[in-house]
N, C-alpha and C positions, 0 to 999 in steps of 0.2 A: 293611735299606734296602728301602723300597717305592718302586718306580717305576712310574708310570701316566699315561695321557694326561690332560693338564691339562683341567679343567672350568671353567665360567663361575664357579661359586662358589669356585674357588681363587684367582681374581684378587686379592681384597683381601689375602690372606696373601702372594701373589707380590709385590704391590706393597710391603708392608711389609719383605720380604726384600730387595727390590731397593733400597729406601732405605737399609738398613743397609749393603749392598755399596756403594752410592754414597758414603755417609759415610766408610766405611773405605778404599775403594779408588779412588774417583773414577770408577766404572763405573755407569752410562754417563757418558761425558765431560761432557755436558750434561744435567742432570736434565730430563727431558721434562714439558711442561706438563700432559700427561695419560699418567701412566705406565701405566695400564691399557691404554690404546690403543697405547702404544709396544710393550707385551708382545703386542699382538695387531694387528700391522700388516696392512694391506689384503692383503697377499700370503701371509698366514699359511697354511701347509699343515697342519702338525701341531706340537704342543707337548706337553712332558712335564714332570712335576714329580717330584721325589724327596723322601721324607719319612723321617726318622729318629726313633726312640724318644726321647723327651725333648727332641727339637729341633722336631718338626713339619716344616713345609714347609722343606726344606733347600737345594733348587736348582731350577733351571729351564733348559730348553733348547728351541729351536725350529727348525723347518725352514720357510723362506720361499721365495717363488717364486724361480725360478732354482736350485732346489735348493741353497740356501745355509743352513749351519748358523749359528744367529743366537741372540741373547738367552740365552747361557749365563751362569749365575752361581751361586754357592754362597755361602750366608750365612755369615758369620764363625763362628758357633757350630758349623757343620758341617765346617769345613775340616779337611783331612789324613785324611779318611775314604774317600777315593776316590769322592766323590759326583759330581764333575766328569766323571771317567773313565766311571762308570757311565751318567751321562746321555748323553754322547757315544756310548757303545757302543750304546744303545738307538736313538738317532737314526741312526746309521751302518747298523745292522742293518735297520731299517725302510727306510732309502734303498735298500739293496742289494736288499731284496725287491721295490722298485718300479723297480728298474734305473735309479735316479737317482744320478749321480756327484756326491757333495757337494763344495762349496767353502765357503770362509769368508774373511772379512776381518777384521783386527785392527788396531787403532791401533798405528802403528810408534813405539814407545817403546824406547829403549835396552835396559833390563834388565826388560822386562814379564814378569810372571809368566804372562800368557795366551800370549805367544810361546813362552816356555819350555815351557809345558804342551803346546801343540800340537805343537811340533817333537819333544818327547820322545815323543809318541804317534803318530808317523808321518805327520804333515802336512808337506808339502813347499811352501816358498814358491815361487810362480811369478813374481810381480812386485810393484812397488809402484806407488802411484798417489796423487793428491791427492784427498781426499774432497769431494764436493759440499756440504759444510757446513763450518762452522769450530769452532775450540775455544771454550772459555768467554771467552777474551779477544779473539776475533775472528780469531785467526791460523789460517793453513791447518793442515789435519790430513793427515798422510801415512798411508796404509794399506798393509798388507801383506796380499797375497792368497795364499790357501792351497788346495791340493787334498789329498786323502788319498793317500798312496803306495799302491802295490800291496801 
């Protein structure tokens, strides 16, 4: 697996991967009108991609303003190869070098694979809140907020 900082020329492949994830898992919850901009929000600090032989771009993660881990996804063809864990490790290592304590938020769904992943990897839920945006049907969305345990 190769992990490196994301470059502008990576965005089309990242958008294609994000689309496959959205169709498979419903992430992001609402498909953004401009997915490249969604992957590069105004507060973007750093972003990384993972590539695998035979798969190409396999996953993505970003750190955004407020030292928040965000935009993590792994394409369906690359699942069960520790891509998400490797991407999170890179982001966490970088944040520690910068003395930034990372946080994240996840849509609060009962048996969410994302919640299971983060909790299995040492992230601790600190609280829940209602998002400032709604779900596809216009209903409120609850978020779980996490910080990385010691």
